[in-house]
N, C-alpha and C positions, 0 to 999 in steps of 0.2 A: 504493500500500500504506500510506503514511503517513497517509492520510485515513481508514483503516478504524478507527483508534482515535485520538481527539483527546486532546491533552495540554495542560494549563495548570498553572502553578505560582504560588501566592500564599501568602505568610506561612508558608512551610514545608509547605504542603499541596499535593500533586500531585493534580489531578483528571484521571482517565482516563475517556473517554467512548466506549463502543462506538458506531460510527458507520455503521450500515447501516439507517437508520430506515425505508426503504421495505420492508425485510424483517424488521422488528421486531428488528433486530440479530442475526438468526440467525447461528450460528457457522459460519465457514469457516476453513480452515487458515491463510490469509494473515492473517486478523484475529487468530487465536490467536497466531501468531508475532509479530505487531506488539505485541500486549498483553504477552506474556512478555518481549519485548525491552525494552519500556518499563519493566516492573517491575524487570528486572535493571539497567537504567540508573539507575533511581531508587535502587536499593540502593547504588550506587557514588557517588551524588550527595549530598554532605554538606548541601546546601541543602534536601533533601527529608527531612521528619521523619514524615510520615503521608501515606497515599494513600487517595483516595476513588474508587470505581469505580461508574459509572452508565451509562445508555444514552440515546442520542439519540431524540427522538420519543416514541412511545407504548409502547415496549418496553424492558425491560432486556436480555434475550436470550431469544429464543423457541426456543432449542434448536438442534440441528444443522440446517443448511440442507437443505431437502428435495432440492435438486439434488445435494448431496453424498451424501445417503442413497440416492438413486436410482442414482448412479454406483457406490456400494459394492455395491448389490444386483445390478446387471447386469455388474459386473466392469470397468467403464470408468474407474474412479477411478485416476488415475495420478500424483497429487500426492505428492511426497516427504513422509512424515509427520514432524512435529516430534518430536524425541526427548525433549523435556520433557513430562512427564505433565500431565494436566489438574489435578492436585493441586499443581502447581508453585508457586502463590501461597503455600502454607503454608510454603515454604522461604525466602521472602523475609523478611529480618530487620527489616523495618519494618512497622508496623501497617497493615492494609488494611481499609477500611470500605466495605461494599457499600451503595449507595443504590438499592434496587429500585423503579424508577419505573413499571413496567408489566409486560407479559408476561414471565414468568420460568418457563420450561418446560424439562424434560429436562436437557440439558447446561447450559442457562442456570441452572437451579436448582443444579446442581453448582457452577458458578462463583460463585454468590452465597454458598453455604455453605462454600466453602473460603476465603472472606474471614474476617477475625478478628472483626469486629463487623458486624451486618446491620441496616440501617434499611430499612423498606418503606413505601410509600404504602398507605393503608388500602384503596384500591380496586384495587391491583395484582393481577393474576391469576397464581396459582402453580399448577403441576402437575408431577408427575413424568413423566407421559405414557407411560412406557416400556411398561407392560403393554398399553396400547391401541395400540401400534405393533408388537407382537410382539417387543419387546426385553426386556432385563433391567435391573436397577438398575446404572447405569453408573458407572465411574470413582470407585469408593469410596463412592458414596452409601449403599449398604447398610451400610457401616461407620460413616459419619458420622451418619446419621439417628437410629439407636437411641441413640447417645450424647447427642444433643441433646434428643430428645423421648420416648425410651423405645420399646420394641419394639412395643407395641400400636398406638400412633399411627403409627409408621413403617410397619407392615404395612398399615394402612388406606390411607395415601396412596400407597404403592408398588403394592399389589395392585389398587386401584380405578383409579389413574391419574386420579382426579377433579380438577376444577379448584376451587380455593378462593381466597378473597381474602387480601389482606395483613392485614386485620383478624383473620381466622381464624389466619393464620400466627403472629400475636402471641399468640392464645389457646392455640395448640398449644405455644408456647415455642420456636418455630423461629427467631424473630428477636429482636433486642434492643429495638427501638423501632418503633412504628407511628405514623405522622404523616400529616396531610393532604397530598395530593399536591403542592399548591402550595408547601408548606414543606419538602418532603423534602430537596432538595439543600442548601438553606440550613442545615438542622439537622444533616445529616451532615457538612458542611464545618465547621460551628461545633464539633462534637464533635472532629473531626480537629485543629482549631486548638488546642483545649484540650490534646490529647495533645502537639502540637508545642511548646506553650508551657510545659507544666508537668511532663511526664514525661521521664525520662532516656532518650535513644535507645538507649544500651547496655543499660539495664535492660529496655526493651521488647523488644529483640532476644532477650535471654536468656529472658524470660518467655514469649515466643511459642514458642521452641524447647522450653521445659519443657512447655507445654500440648499442642502438637501432637505432640511426641515422647513424651509420657508417658502417653498414654491406655491403653496396654497394660501399663504397669509396675505393680508392687504398691506399696502405700503405703510400705512400708519402703524399697524401692528409690528411690522418688521423694523421700522425706524425706532419705535419705543423699546423694542427688545435690544436693538443695537446700543441704545443709550445705557441700558442696564449692564450689558456685556462689556461696554467700554469702561464703565466705572470699575468693574472687576479687573480689567486689563491694566488699569493705572496702578493697581496694587501688586502686580506680579513683577518678579525680578526681570522678566523678559523685556518689559517696557523700559526699565532703567538701563538695561544692557543695550537695547536697541538705540536709545538716544545717545548713550555714551560712545558706542562704536561709531555712530554717524559723526559726532562732534570730533572724535579722535581720529577719524579717517582710517579705521581698521576694520577687519572682518569681525562680525559679532561672535560672541561665545555664549550662545543661548544654552540654558540648562536643558538636559534631556527630558524626555516625556515618555513615561511608560510605567 
């Protein structure tokens, strides 16, 4: 089970790699449990400041494994489901950057878009796929997509289930950055290292909660909550260090979070 998601830590950046390359990293329950366990461990580890998620081989995640889908269809699926939802990464208090290196379909697309920042190779193949499998927009994707790219574009890629490239994902506004495949992981890790070196872990944790938790709040409610959170921030050592490092023209030395 430990081999289903590979883990490596360097300079405050934890890289997690879905590792079923012979199946384009298609999602199975055991892989999901291992991934969520590693995310939770990273949240408790003060040595981890940012997380990069990618896939081994030619795929990021090609969606739910067809053997799992077949078992669900014929009633033979007997694996105990994980109680953590597929949106679980949004609750992890450290920034997660997806590096979509290849096939990103269905549930795989969900897992890319519940990361906080998304990088993709220009030639990666993206698809919702659901409508072409007789399924519906799964695991909150019908909620996430319109907020990222608007209703019209969301309807297109959900209703058609068509395949589009990483380059088009960039044009749609679905991802943050499109890069050549050979530089994808390097650039995603470099971005994560920038966060690890220059952004306050405590601040990033609060900002992540503000963004993911505030999509349905009114502007007035969000602004009032920001005032409360700002008063808390004034009392943290991160604020004093952030100001001091700026005035002294040196890199910040923010305390770890975990």
